[in-house]
C-alpha positions in Angstrom: 281.6 -29.4 21.4 281.2 -32.8 19.8 283.0 -36.0 20.5 283.3 -36.4 16.8 285.8 -33.5 16.7 288.4 -35.5 18.6 287.6 -38.8 16.9 287.8 -37.3 13.4 289.9 -34.0 13.4 292.1 -35.6 10.5 291.0 -38.5 8.2 292.8 -41.9 8.6 295.8 -42.4 6.4 294.8 -45.8 5.0 297.3 -45.9 2.2 297.8 -48.7 -0.3 300.7 -50.0 -2.4 300.9 -52.0 -5.5 302.1 -55.6 -5.6 305.3 -56.1 -3.6 307.5 -59.1 -3.3 309.7 -58.0 -0.4 312.9 -57.8 -2.4 314.3 -55.2 -4.8 314.0 -56.1 -8.5 314.9 -54.3 -11.7 312.2 -52.2 -13.3 313.5 -53.1 -16.8 310.9 -54.7 -19.1 312.3 -58.0 -20.6 313.2 -57.2 -24.2 313.9 -59.6 -27.1 317.4 -58.8 -28.2 316.6 -59.4 -31.9 313.2 -57.8 -32.2 313.6 -55.1 -29.6 310.0 -55.7 -28.5 308.8 -55.7 -24.8 307.9 -59.4 -25.0 309.7 -62.5 -26.2 308.7 -63.6 -29.7 306.8 -66.9 -29.7 308.1 -69.9 -31.8 307.2 -69.8 -35.4 304.7 -72.7 -35.1 303.0 -71.2 -32.0 299.5 -69.7 -32.3 299.4 -66.0 -32.5 299.1 -64.2 -29.2 296.0 -62.2 -28.3 296.1 -58.4 -28.9 293.8 -55.7 -27.5 292.1 -53.1 -29.7 295.2 -51.0 -29.8 297.4 -53.8 -31.0 299.1 -54.3 -27.6 300.0 -57.9 -26.8 297.9 -59.0 -23.8 300.2 -60.6 -21.2 298.9 -63.7 -19.5 296.6 -62.7 -16.7 294.1 -64.4 -14.5 294.0 -64.7 -10.7 297.7 -63.7 -10.6 297.5 -60.8 -13.1 300.4 -60.2 -15.4 303.7 -61.5 -14.2 305.7 -59.4 -16.7 305.4 -55.7 -17.4 304.3 -53.6 -20.4 306.3 -50.9 -22.0 304.5 -47.8 -20.6 305.1 -45.8 -23.8 302.7 -48.1 -25.6 299.8 -46.9 -23.4 298.1 -43.5 -23.0 298.8 -41.3 -20.0 296.1 -40.8 -17.4 297.4 -38.7 -14.5 298.3 -35.1 -14.1 300.1 -35.7 -10.8 302.8 -37.9 -12.2 303.7 -40.7 -14.7 300.9 -43.2 -15.0 299.2 -45.1 -17.8 295.7 -46.3 -18.6 295.6 -50.1 -18.9 292.7 -52.5 -19.2 291.4 -53.6 -15.8 291.9 -57.2 -16.9 295.6 -56.7 -16.8 295.5 -55.9 -13.1 295.2 -58.6 -10.4 291.6 -58.7 -9.0 292.9 -58.1 -5.5 294.6 -54.9 -6.4 292.1 -53.2 -8.7 290.4 -51.1 -6.0 293.7 -49.4 -5.3 293.9 -47.5 -8.6 291.7 -44.8 -10.1 289.6 -45.3 -13.2 290.5 -43.9 -16.6 288.9 -43.9 -20.0 289.9 -47.5 -20.9 290.5 -49.2 -17.6 292.6 -48.3 -14.6 295.2 -45.6 -14.1 298.4 -47.4 -12.9 301.8 -45.7 -12.2 304.5 -46.3 -14.8 306.8 -48.1 -12.4 304.1 -50.7 -11.7 303.1 -51.0 -15.4 306.7 -51.6 -16.3 307.6 -54.0 -13.6 304.3 -56.0 -13.4 304.0 -58.2 -10.3 307.7 -57.7 -9.5 307.2 -54.1 -8.5 308.7 -53.2 -5.1 308.4 -49.6 -3.8 311.4 -47.8 -2.5 311.9 -47.6 1.3 311.7 -44.1 2.9 311.2 -42.3 6.2 307.6 -41.1 6.6 305.6 -39.3 9.3 307.4 -38.9 12.6 310.3 -41.0 11.4 308.1 -44.0 10.7 309.2 -46.6 8.2 307.5 -46.0 4.8 307.4 -46.6 1.1 307.6 -44.3 -1.9 304.2 -44.4 -3.7 303.0 -42.5 -6.7 300.6 -39.5 -6.4 298.6 -41.2 -9.1 297.4 -43.7 -6.5 294.1 -42.1 -5.2 294.7 -42.5 -1.5 298.2 -41.1 -1.7 297.0 -38.1 -3.7 294.2 -37.5 -1.1 296.8 -37.3 1.7 299.6 -35.5 -0.3 299.5 -32.5 2.0 300.3 -34.7 5.0 302.8 -37.1 3.5 306.5 -36.1 3.3 308.3 -36.5 0.0 311.5 -37.6 1.8 313.9 -39.0 -0.8 311.1 -40.2 -3.1 310.7 -39.1 -6.7 309.0 -35.8 -7.4 305.7 -37.5 -8.2 305.8 -39.7 -5.1 305.2 -39.3 -1.4 306.4 -41.5 1.5 303.4 -43.4 2.9 303.9 -44.8 6.4 303.8 -48.6 6.8 301.7 -48.2 9.9 298.6 -46.1 10.2 299.5 -43.5 12.9 295.9 -43.3 14.1 295.4 -47.0 14.7 298.8 -48.7 14.9 297.6 -51.1 12.2 299.3 -51.8 8.9 298.4 -49.1 6.3 299.0 -51.5 3.4 301.9 -49.4 2.0 304.5 -52.0 2.9 302.6 -55.2 2.9 304.4 -58.1 1.3 301.7 -59.1 -1.1 301.7 -61.5 -4.0 298.6 -61.8 -6.2 299.6 -65.4 -6.9 299.4 -66.4 -3.2 296.0 -66.5 -1.4 294.5 -64.0 -3.8 296.9 -61.2 -2.8 296.6 -61.5 1.0 299.6 -60.2 3.0 302.3 -62.8 3.5 304.2 -63.5 6.7 301.6 -61.8 8.8 301.7 -58.7 6.5 302.8 -55.4 7.9 305.3 -52.6 7.7 308.8 -53.6 8.2 311.3 -56.0 6.8 310.1 -59.6 6.9 306.5 -58.5 7.5 307.1 -57.1 11.0 304.7 -54.4 12.0 305.9 -51.3 13.9 304.8 -50.8 17.5 301.1 -50.1 17.9 300.0 -46.5 18.2 300.2 -45.1 21.7 297.7 -42.5 22.9 298.6 -39.9 24.0 301.4 -39.6 21.5 304.5 -38.0 23.0 307.1 -38.4 20.3 308.3 -35.9 17.6 305.5 -34.4 15.5 303.9 -37.0 13.2 302.8 -34.0 11.0 304.5 -30.7 11.1 301.7 -28.1 11.6 303.9 -25.4 10.0 303.4 -27.1 6.6 300.0 -25.5 6.6 299.2 -21.7 6.8 298.4 -20.0 10.1 294.7 -19.5 10.6 294.0 -18.1 14.1 295.0 -14.7 15.5 295.4 -16.3 18.9 298.1 -18.6 17.5 298.6 -22.3 17.8 296.5 -23.4 14.9 296.9 -24.0 11.2 294.6 -24.3 8.2 294.2 -28.0 7.2 293.0 -28.6 3.6 289.3 -29.4 3.6 290.0 -32.7 1.7 291.8 -33.9 4.9 289.0 -33.0 7.3 285.9 -35.3 7.7 282.6 -33.4 7.5 281.8 -34.4 11.1 285.0 -32.7 12.3 284.6 -29.8 10.0 281.4 -28.8 11.7 283.3 -28.2 14.9 286.1 -26.1 13.3 286.3 -22.5 12.1 286.6 -22.3 8.2 289.8 -20.9 6.7 290.8 -20.3 3.1 290.7 -23.8 1.5 290.1 -25.7 4.7 289.5 -25.6 8.4 291.4 -24.2 11.3 292.7 -27.0 13.6 294.8 -26.7 16.8 298.4 -27.6 16.4 298.5 -30.3 19.1 295.8 -32.3 17.3 297.7 -31.9 14.0 301.1 -32.8 15.3 299.9 -36.0 17.1 297.3 -36.9 14.4 294.6 -36.6 17.0 296.4 -38.7 19.6 296.3 -35.9 22.2 294.6 -35.5 25.6 294.0 -31.8 26.6 295.2 -30.7 30.1 292.8 -30.9 33.0 291.6 -27.6 34.6 288.9 -26.1 36.8 286.2 -24.4 34.7 283.2 -22.2 35.7 281.9 -23.0 39.2 285.1 -25.0 39.8 283.7 -27.8 37.6 286.1 -30.2 35.9 287.2 -29.2 32.5 289.9 -29.4 29.8 292.1 -26.7 28.3 291.0 -26.3 24.7 292.2 -23.8 22.0 290.2 -20.6 21.5 290.6 -21.4 17.8 287.9 -24.1 18.1 284.5 -22.9 17.0 282.6 -23.4 20.2 285.4 -22.2 22.5 285.8 -19.1 20.3 282.2 -18.2 20.8 282.5 -18.4 24.6 286.1 -17.4 25.1 285.1 -14.3 27.2 282.9 -16.4 29.5 285.3 -19.4 30.1 288.2 -19.0 32.5 291.8 -19.3 31.5 292.5 -21.2 34.8 295.8 -23.1 34.4 295.6 -23.2 30.6 297.8 -21.6 28.1 297.0 -18.0 27.0 295.4 -19.1 23.8 293.2 -21.7 25.6 290.2 -21.6 27.8 289.0 -24.2 30.4 285.8 -25.8 28.9 283.6 -27.7 31.3 283.1 -31.4 30.9 279.4 -31.0 31.5 276.9 -28.3 30.6 276.4 -26.6 34.0 272.7 -25.9 33.1 271.7 -29.3 31.8 274.3 -31.7 33.2 274.9 -33.1 29.6 278.4 -33.9 28.5 279.9 -31.2 26.3 282.5 -33.4 24.7 285.4 -31.3 26.0 286.6 -34.2 28.2 286.1 -36.9 25.6 288.7 -35.8 23.0 290.7 -38.6 21.3 291.8 -41.1 24.0 290.8 -39.0 27.0 289.4 -41.4 29.6 286.7 -38.9 30.4 285.8 -36.8 33.5 286.3 -38.2 36.9 284.1 -35.7 38.8 280.3 -35.5 38.6 278.5 -32.7 36.8 278.3 -29.3 38.6 275.0 -27.7 38.0 274.3 -24.0 38.6 271.7 -23.6 41.4 268.3 -22.1 40.7 267.2 -18.7 41.9 264.3 -16.3 41.7 261.7 -18.9 42.4 263.3 -21.4 40.0 262.8 -18.9 37.2 266.6 -18.3 36.9 270.0 -19.7 37.5 272.9 -18.5 39.6 275.9 -17.9 37.4 279.4 -16.7 38.3 279.6 -13.0 37.5 282.8 -13.7 35.6 280.8 -15.8 33.1 278.4 -13.0 32.3 279.3 -10.4 29.7 280.3 -7.1 31.3 277.6 -5.2 29.3 274.9 -7.5 30.8 275.9 -7.5 34.5 274.2 -4.2 35.3 270.9 -5.7 34.3 271.2 -8.6 36.7 270.8 -8.9 40.5 272.4 -11.2 43.0 269.1 -12.1 44.6 269.4 -15.5 46.4 272.8 -16.4 44.8 276.1 -16.5 46.6 278.6 -13.7 46.6 280.0 -12.8 43.1 277.3 -14.7 41.4 274.3 -13.3 39.5 270.8 -14.6 39.0 270.2 -14.9 35.3 266.6 -15.5 34.0 266.2 -18.9 32.4 265.3 -17.3 29.0 268.4 -15.2 29.0 270.7 -18.3 29.3 270.2 -18.6 25.5 272.7 -16.2 23.9 270.3 -15.8 21.0 267.3 -14.8 23.2 265.6 -11.5 22.3 262.6 -10.2 24.3 259.2 -9.8 22.6 258.4 -6.3 21.5 255.8 -4.5 23.7 254.3 -1.1 24.3 253.3 0.5 27.7 252.5 3.6 29.6 255.0 5.0 32.0 253.2 5.0 35.4 255.2 8.0 36.7 255.1 10.3 33.7 252.0 9.0 32.0 253.8 9.0 28.7 253.8 6.0 26.2 256.9 4.1 25.4 258.0 1.0 23.4 260.3 -1.7 24.6 260.7 -5.5 25.1 259.3 -8.0 27.6 261.9 -8.8 30.3 261.8 -11.2 33.3 261.0 -9.8 36.7 264.1 -11.7 37.8 266.2 -9.0 36.0 267.4 -5.9 37.9 264.5 -3.5 37.4 265.2 -1.3 40.5 262.5 0.5 42.6 261.7 3.0 39.8 261.4 0.2 37.4 258.9 -1.6 39.5 256.9 1.7 39.9 257.2 3.0 36.4 257.1 -0.1 34.1 253.8 -1.4 32.7 253.1 -5.0 32.0 252.5 -4.0 28.4 250.8 -7.3 27.5 253.8 -9.4 28.5 253.6 -12.9 30.0 253.3 -13.4 33.7 256.4 -12.4 35.8 257.5 -10.1 33.0 257.5 -6.3 32.5 257.7 -4.1 29.4 261.1 -2.6 29.7 261.8 0.5 27.6 264.5 0.5 25.0 265.4 4.1 25.9 265.9 5.4 29.4 263.2 8.1 29.8 265.4 10.2 32.1 268.8 10.1 30.2 267.6 9.2 26.7 270.3 6.5 26.5 269.7 2.9 25.3 268.8 0.6 28.2 270.4 -2.5 26.6 267.3 -4.6 27.2 267.7 -7.9 25.2 265.7 -7.5 22.0 266.0 -3.7 21.7 267.9 -2.2 18.7 271.6 -2.6 19.1 271.6 -5.6 21.4 
């Protein structure tokens, strides 16, 4: 398990808004009553205004951008998610250009912003976990990227309610910043932030214990053990995706991490060898691979107690470094060596049932088995060998196994070295007496 899983299960909701003034203004473009045009007609003796290649009058721009809007119907559409128009980048204040996606002739800007210009003020709404938010168009790239997470609330059909505060960091998301491109290059005013008057909501607390910030049920179920849902791949960073089991269109993430937006500390438990551990969902990739070897302990039925440290190497597994977990408090518990340091004592409960008959207790404590070092790797397969049965004189084929394995008296008497390395014997793949498979690692069917 990797620390990156906790730090990056879901990407940060860094959402942006257009220019906001902090007060509601009409989204009606000023119209000349006589001409019916979107801009006031200049005096007869005034020089002609500049026009772009399409004949659209260019509003006065510069550091402040355009202070008046443009009739959106004069511009080509540019967004399949909602109403937005392609306008020249020079029409958009420099400080705000990075917030909009590109289009053939400039930047793709929502109609409401095009029409209102710098007087645009997004509608207030209730976002994730009851947080204060603003209605922003799905044509804004960062809103579109997080559309599966953001509620619509009472916003328009082509909008989503973006939270004023990033639930991961407790910092302003930018969705509600009181910005003005004519003041300080568009920097937030009054300290910036989420609420009325520039006040920022309370900083994020970890672990989060309030109502779900994101309802896991909005995603499809993805794990037979339950308690996990399939998060769209666009919302899962590659570093986190590598720790999750793929599901159709995304990755399977445990519900507690989804509901708290990764502000969650797994419960403490006693893992293999009574080592300190954490209760982690069996829907996680690494836990799923070892679910039959890890104890349930005091965890939920769909969890297993994963150790904080690898009991063979003493290295941190990452199980106890999820999100804001302060980390383990007990030192690593290492499995003792056995069989002349060529094996490790392992709790019998942590050994697959099919393999226990091939292992001996040797110098381990009760209910523990001595596992050869090479067999600690689940992918280990013994090297093929051929020998002569010393009792029957007949030839046989098999694999090289450690003498730390349970060979039995007949095994010691009958098995040949078969060209295997020191402290190894050539174990047959088929029992010469019963004709049944021996299950030696590396034989067919193992």
